[in-house]
N, C-alpha and C positions, 0 to 999 in steps of 0.2 A: 503493500499499499504506499509506503514512504516513496518509492520510485515513481509511482503514479502521481503522487502529490508534487514531487519535484518537477516532473515534466509538465504539469499544469502550471506551475510557477514560471517555467521557461517561457511559456506563451502568455506573458503578462499583458496587461492592458496597453502598455506602451509599445510593446512588439506589434500588437494588433493594429494600434493606431497608426504606426509607421507604415505597416503593410498596406493599410488602406489609402494612404496618401503619398504615393511615390512621385517625387518631382521629376520632371523631364521624362515622362513615361511614354513618349512617342519617339520614333526613329527620326533622325535628321534627314531632310531632303538632300542635303549636300554635305557630306562629311569628308574630313581629311583622312579618317581611318575608321574601320569597323571590325569588331571582333565578336564572334559567337562562342560561348563556352557552355559546356553541358556537364552536369554532375552525373557520372555513371551510376552512382549508388542510388539516387532518388529520381533521376531523370529531369531535374530542374534545368532550365536553359535561360541564358541571359545574352541578349545581343546589345552591344554597346557601340555607339557612334560618337566620335569626338571631332571637334574642329579646334585647331591650335593657332594662336596668334602670339608671336613673341615668346614662344616657349611655354605658354600657359593655355589651359583649356579655356576656350572662349564660348563654345557651344557644346552641348551634351544631350544625348538622347539614348534611351534604352527601352528595349522590349523585354519584359520580365515574365517568365513563365515558371514560377517557383513556388515553394511552400511559403507560409507566413514568415519564416525566418529568412529565407532568401529575399522575399519582398521587402522586409524590414531593413535588411542590409543594403539593398538597392536604394531604398529611401534615404538612408544616411549618406550613401555615396552621392546621389543626386543633389542632395541638400548642401554638400560641401565642395564638390569638385570644380565648379566654375572659378577660374582664377588661379587654380593650382598648377604647379609644375610637375613634371614627371617624378622628380626626387620626392616631392611631397606625397604623391600618390603611392609610390613604392614604399615609403616610410609608413604610411597608413596601412598598407597591405601587410607589411611585416609585423607592425605593432598589433594588428588584428589577429594575425596568426599566433603571435606570442600570447595575447589575451586568451585566445581559445586553448592554448596549451596550458593555461593556468598561471601565467605570470601575475595576473591581477593588476597589470599596469595599464591605465587608460590611455588610448592613443591621443597624440597631439592634436591640438586645434588645427584645422576645422573639423576634424574627424572624431572629436571626443564623444560624439553620439554613439559610436560603437560600444561604449561601456554598457549598453543595454544587453550585450551578449555575454557579459560575465557569467551568468548562470549556465550558459551553453558549453563551458568548458568540460563539464561532465558527460556531454553527449557528442562523442567523436563522430558519430554517423550523421550529424547535422552540420559539421564544419565546412564540408565541401559547398553546401548550398549557401552558407553564410558568406563564404569568400568569393563566390562567382562574380558578383558585380565589380568589386574592387580589382579582382584579378583580370577580368576582361578589360577594364578601364586602363590598367597598367600596360597591358599588351597592345591595346589600341594606340596609346601614346607612343610606345616603343616603336610600333610599326610606322607611325608617321615620322619619327625621328630617323629611322633607318632609310627612308626614301631620299 
């Protein structure tokens, strides 16, 4: 019963509110780079589009087909990514990975919203879905930089 209670806590009101209100939830008509990622464990998919100006994300769009946790993570990314550099996105991705591994350290601003996933560290089978949007975003920015 305790495990079930913990899982219910994981899907907090804050997670559900984030999942219901994803910023930039539509694909860009004209993007500098696009990446689609899929979590093989749960089947969640995220497609991310970015436009880059002067090394910073100037426009962002995403199509999210994921569980509530993946949607909530996409919401945090969408709310924070505009104006960010590749380095900031990579740092956010790495800090989220560390948080999910149990570090307890909240990611730097503007990605401090990832702290909502502190309870998810105990659920390794949920980590891939939570990481989809930020990983796709990092890959899309890197793809643009490589061109």
